C-alpha positions in Angstrom: -18.5 -0.3 -29.6 -15.7 0.2 -32.6 -12.7 1.5 -30.9 -9.1 2.4 -31.7 -7.4 0.2 -30.1 -3.1 0.7 -29.0 -1.4 -1.9 -30.5 2.4 -0.9 -30.1 4.4 2.4 -29.7 7.9 3.8 -30.2 10.0 6.5 -30.1 13.4 7.7 -31.8 16.1 10.3 -31.4 18.9 11.9 -32.6 22.6 10.7 -32.1 23.5 13.9 -30.4 22.4 14.8 -27.3 23.0 17.9 -25.9 23.1 19.4 -22.0 22.3 22.7 -21.2 26.4 23.2 -20.0 26.7 22.4 -23.8 24.4 25.0 -24.6 25.6 27.5 -22.8 28.9 27.6 -24.6 27.1 28.6 -27.8 24.0 30.7 -25.9 24.4 33.5 -23.4 22.1 31.0 -21.1 23.3 28.8 -18.1 21.9 25.7 -16.9 20.8 26.9 -13.9 18.9 29.8 -15.9 16.7 27.0 -17.7 16.5 24.5 -15.8 14.6 27.5 -13.3 12.7 28.2 -16.2 11.9 25.5 -18.2 12.7 22.6 -16.4 14.3 21.3 -19.1 18.4 20.0 -18.5 19.7 18.4 -22.0 17.7 17.9 -25.8 18.5 15.5 -28.8 19.7 18.0 -32.1 19.8 16.4 -35.5 22.9 16.3 -36.9 22.9 16.5 -41.0 21.5 13.3 -42.7 18.9 13.2 -39.6 15.5 14.3 -40.4 12.0 14.3 -39.7 11.4 11.7 -42.2 13.7 9.7 -40.7 13.2 10.4 -37.2 9.6 9.5 -38.3 10.0 6.0 -40.2 12.3 4.8 -37.0 9.2 5.6 -34.6 7.0 3.8 -37.0 9.3 0.8 -37.3 9.6 0.8 -33.6 5.8 0.8 -32.7 5.2 -1.5 -35.6 8.1 -4.2 -33.8 6.3 -3.1 -30.3 3.1 -4.3 -31.7 4.1 -7.2 -33.7 3.1 -6.5 -37.3 4.9 -5.7 -40.5 4.1 -2.6 -42.6 1.8 -5.0 -44.8 -0.7 -5.0 -42.1 -1.0 -1.0 -41.9 -3.4 0.6 -44.4 -3.3 4.4 -43.2 -0.1 6.7 -41.8 -1.1 10.2 -40.4 2.2 11.7 -39.7 2.2 15.1 -37.4 4.9 18.1 -38.1 5.5 21.4 -38.0 9.5 21.0 -39.9 8.3 18.5 -42.9 11.2 17.2 -45.0 10.5 19.6 -48.1 7.1 21.8 -48.5 5.6 19.0 -50.2 5.8 15.4 -51.2 4.1 15.1 -47.6 6.7 13.2 -45.7 3.8 10.1 -44.3 5.2 9.5 -47.7 8.0 9.5 -47.2 7.8 7.6 -44.3 5.8 4.6 -46.0 8.4 4.0 -48.9 10.9 4.0 -45.9 9.1 1.2 -44.1 8.4 -0.3 -47.4 4.9 0.7 -47.7 2.9 1.5 -51.2 -0.6 2.6 -52.1 -2.7 3.6 -49.2 -3.3 6.8 -48.0 -0.9 8.4 -46.5 -0.4 12.0 -45.3 0.5 15.2 -42.6 -1.7 16.6 -40.3 -0.2 20.6 -39.3 -1.3 21.8 -35.9 2.6 22.5 -34.4 2.1 21.0 -30.6 -1.1 19.8 -30.8 -0.6 17.6 -33.8 0.2 14.5 -32.6 -3.6 14.6 -30.8 -5.1 16.1 -33.9 -3.2 12.9 -36.5 -4.5 10.7 -33.6 -8.3 12.2 -33.6 -7.8 11.9 -37.6 -6.9 8.3 -37.8 -9.2 7.0 -35.1 -12.4 8.9 -37.1 -11.2 7.2 -40.1 -10.6 3.9 -38.3 -14.6 4.0 -36.8 -15.9 4.5 -39.8 -14.8 1.7 -41.7 -12.0 3.7 -44.0 -9.1 1.8 -42.6 -8.3 -0.9 -40.6 -4.8 -0.4 -38.8 -2.7 2.6 -38.6 0.1 4.0 -37.4 0.5 7.7 -36.1 3.3 9.8 -36.0 4.5 12.9 -34.2 8.1 13.8 -35.9 10.0 17.0 -35.4 13.3 18.6 -36.4 12.8 22.5 -34.9 16.1 22.6 -34.1 16.4 23.9 -37.9 13.7 26.8 -37.6 14.8 27.9 -34.1 17.3 31.6 -33.8 20.6 30.4 -32.4 21.0 33.8 -31.2 17.4 34.0 -29.0 17.7 32.5 -26.0 14.4 33.0 -25.0 13.2 30.7 -27.4 16.3 28.0 -28.5 17.0 26.3 -24.8 13.3 25.1 -24.9 13.2 22.7 -28.1 14.8 19.7 -29.4 14.3 16.7 -32.0 12.5 13.6 -31.7 10.0 11.3 -32.7 6.9 9.3 -31.5 4.3 6.6 -33.0 1.6 4.3 -31.8 0.3 1.3 -33.8 -4.0 1.6 -33.8 -6.6 -0.8 -34.7 -10.4 -0.9 -35.1 -11.6 -3.2 -32.8 -15.4 -4.0 -31.7 -14.9 -3.7 -28.0 -16.7 -3.1 -24.9 -17.9 -0.4 -22.8 -15.3 -0.5 -20.4 -12.7 -2.1 -22.7 -9.3 -0.7 -24.0 -9.2 2.2 -26.5 -9.8 5.5 -27.6 -12.9 6.9 -25.7 -13.2 11.1 -26.2 -11.5 13.4 -28.0 -11.6 17.5 -28.2 -9.8 19.7 -30.4 -9.8 22.9 -30.4 -8.6 26.3 -32.8 -8.0 30.2 -32.7 -6.9 31.9 -34.8 -7.0 35.4 -32.9 -3.8 34.8 -30.7 -1.7 33.2 -33.6 1.3 36.2 -33.2 2.2 34.6 -29.9 3.5 31.6 -31.7 4.8 31.5 -34.7 7.0 31.1 -37.8 8.3 34.4 -39.8 8.7 32.6 -43.1 6.3 30.7 -45.5 6.5 29.4 -49.0 3.7 32.0 -49.9 4.6 34.5 -47.7 8.6 35.2 -47.4 9.6 32.7 -50.0 11.8 31.9 -46.8 11.8 29.0 -44.1 11.4 31.4 -41.5 13.0 31.5 -37.5 10.4 30.8 -34.4 8.7 33.3 -32.6 7.5 33.6 -29.2 5.5 35.3 -26.4 6.3 32.8 -23.6 4.2 34.7 -21.0 1.5 34.8 -23.0 1.6 31.1 -24.4 1.8 30.4 -20.6 -1.1 31.8 -19.6 -3.6 30.7 -22.5 -1.5 27.1 -21.9 -2.9 26.2 -18.6 -6.5 28.2 -18.8 -6.7 25.9 -22.8 -5.8 22.5 -21.7 -8.0 22.6 -18.5 -10.9 23.4 -19.8 -10.5 20.6 -22.5 -9.6 18.6 -20.0 -12.9 18.7 -18.2 -14.6 18.8 -21.5 -13.1 15.0 -22.8 -13.5 14.3 -19.1 -17.2 15.4 -19.4 -18.1 13.4 -22.5 -16.3 9.8 -21.6 -18.5 10.6 -18.0 -15.6 10.1 -15.8 -13.7 12.5 -13.2 -10.0 13.6 -12.5 -9.6 10.8 -9.8 -10.5 8.2 -12.5 -6.9 8.7 -14.7 -4.4 7.0 -13.9 -1.7 9.1 -15.8 -1.4 12.6 -17.5 1.2 12.5 -20.6 0.8 16.1 -21.4 2.6 18.2 -24.4 6.2 18.7 -22.7 6.5 22.0 -23.3 7.8 23.4 -20.1 7.5 21.9 -16.2 5.9 24.7 -14.9 2.6 24.6 -17.3 2.5 20.7 -16.5 2.4 21.9 -12.5 -0.2 24.8 -13.3 -2.3 22.4 -15.3 -2.0 19.7 -12.7 -3.1 22.2 -10.1 -6.0 24.0 -11.7 -7.6 20.3 -12.1 -6.5 18.7 -8.7 -4.1 15.9 -9.9 -0.9 14.7 -8.2 2.0 15.6 -10.2 3.0 11.8 -9.3 0.3 11.0 -12.4 1.8 13.3 -14.5 4.0 11.7 -17.1 7.2 14.1 -17.2 10.1 14.0 -20.3 10.3 17.5 -20.9 13.5 17.2 -18.5 15.1 14.7 -20.7 13.8 15.4 -24.1 12.7 19.6 -24.0 9.8 20.4 -26.2 10.3 18.5 -29.2 6.4 20.1 -30.8 3.8 17.1 -32.2 6.7 14.4 -31.0 6.4 15.0 -27.0 3.3 13.7 -26.5 3.7 10.2 -28.3 8.0 10.3 -27.0 6.6 10.5 -23.3 4.0 7.6 -24.1 6.2 5.7 -25.4 8.6 6.2 -22.7 6.2 5.5 -19.7 4.8 2.4 -21.3 8.0 1.0 -21.8 9.2 1.8 -18.4 6.1 0.0 -16.6 4.1 3.4 -15.1 1.5 3.2 -18.1 -0.1 -0.6 -17.3 -2.7 -2.2 -19.9 -5.9 -0.7 -18.5 -5.4 2.2 -17.2 -6.5 5.4 -18.3 -5.1 7.6 -20.1 -5.2 11.2 -20.8 -3.8 12.9 -23.8 -3.2 16.6 -24.2 -1.8 19.4 -25.4 -1.2 22.8 -27.0 0.1 24.9 -29.8 0.9 27.6 -31.6 -2.1 28.3 -34.0 -3.3 28.2 -30.7 -4.6 24.8 -31.5 -5.2 22.7 -28.2 -6.6 19.4 -27.3 -7.0 16.4 -25.6 -8.3 12.4 -25.7 -8.6 9.9 -23.4 -8.4 6.2 -24.2 -7.9 3.5 -22.0 -4.9 1.1 -22.7 
């Protein structure tokens, strides 16, 4: 069967790392308050000149290097972001240019924190259909640009960064490597719970992030545990078969509650929210890259990716490394 097989991963972070203590100097908060509620200890904040495009390109180049490939080997780029460099052109085209590519399709996907899973599933479908052979799938964000720094309930939660996968269509055995199953969902009814209060067609301004934290938490745990079960059923696996879960890094409490609902030990959950905070579409590939590079995720491991974001959008993908 044809599957999209992961060839390489990469990530990129801004130069500036901001600890809770440093943040408390400019926001009415404290290290203890942030840690207790989120598990976050620090985040990376983009400086002037560091953009979603520059971070995305750096992560993509790192993934290409990891795969032992160049941009000449790629014929598709799909980039997930809620914070593009410009309204248009697509940030993916700017990444393509930065990498030295030309001619092949490059486009953005907008599904906020679920964006990487939407992008990965889109690229996977294109590879399996024969429309492309090798793709770079990127999640990149500069959420610091849309935060209200006077709102301590939201601004402490987010950070900037990028992560990337290089995937290739390969003919593999049923128990071989690659993306095995994916499910995506959306429900616009709850859009007012996590949104940005601006946009080109409404206010003509970028706007700032707004969130009803308690409601988002409740929906996140229910939706994520449900979609994980869907993907496992589709793939013919049980929770005990999973070697690692790489979740969207929104809040440690959400990670813990979702794992408990599925009966999974936290030892099987990759956690980077403490170091990166919530990097939206970048969080899943960023966390995967960290866990793969430090030796936790090994070749042949069964890995579940999952995320939920504003919209609401949510989804999960099961792959064999």
